[in-house]
Structure formats: C-alpha cells, structure tokens
N, C-alpha and C positions, 0 to 999 in steps of 0.2 A: 086263251092259252096263257098259263102262268109262266113267269120267268123264274128260273132257278138262279140264285145268287151264291157266289163263292165267298169264303171268308175275306178275301181281299176287296170285295165290293162294299164292305162295312168299315166305318171309321168311328173312333171314339170321340164324342163331342163333349162329354162330361165325366168326371170321376168324383165319387163321394166316399166318405167313410161308412155311411149308414145306408143300408138297402132301401129304407123308406124314402130317403131323399132321391135316390136314383129312380125309383118308381114314380115319384112326383114329377120329376123332369121328363121322364119318358111319356107320362100321361099328358103333360102340357104339349109336347111335340105331336103326339097322336091327335090331340084336339085341333091342331093346325094341319092335319092331313099328312104328317110325316111318319112313316113306319119307323118305330124305335124299339130296340130290345135292351134288356138289362142283362149284363154279362158279369160273371164272377161273383154273383150274389151268394151262391152256396159255398164257394171257397172262403169268402169273408165270414159267413156264418160259422164255418168250421174253425176258422182261425180266431174268431172273436175279435179282440182289440188289436190283433196283429194284422189288420187289413192292409196296412201299408206294405206288408211283405208281398202281396200280390197286386199292388197298385190300386187297391180299393175296388168298389163296385163301379162298373163302367156303364154308361149309356152310349149305345152305338146306333148309328143311322146309316142308310145307304150313302155311299160316297157322293152321289148326285145331289143329295139333300144336305150335305155338310154345311155349306155357307148359310143356307136359310135357317137351319137348326141353330147355328151359332148366333145368328141375329135374334132369334126368338129367346134363346137362353139368356143372352146378355141384355135384352131390352128391359127397361124398368117395369115393375108391375103396374098394371092398370089401376087407376083410382076407382074405388067402389062407387057405384051410382047411388044417389040418395033418393 
C-alpha cells in the first residue's frame, strides 16, 4: 500500500539559482535512498534571471528525511579513487 503525502510532509533542504544544480542535489539524495523532488523549476525558467523573486529552485524531501538529507548535502565530496 502506498502512502499519500501532503505538502506539509515535505521540507526544503536546498535552494539554488540554477535548475541543473537542484537536479544534481536531488540526484545525490536519491542515490542515498532519499525521495527528493525539485520544485519551482518552471517558475524560475519563466522568470529567467529573476529567480530570486520566487526563492530560486528548491530541493524538497519528506520531513522524516530532513536531517539525513542535510548531512548528505553538507558533507564534503568524496575523494576520487585512483
């Protein structure tokens, strides 16, 4: 059985000016098993460089994943293996 989530079940964990940055962050979270969505991408694309008017492009996760997502986003990048 799937669970339905309401808008209040989601929180913003990152905001960017550019949509591709938000998709990169969301993809990184998904790789760690966290469901992530990109919000306001189309508003920013319509506004162009006025993305600050809508708060930029947002990466949102379920509230239960907020702390874990923040740790992943704020952790330093892994060193490449040689």
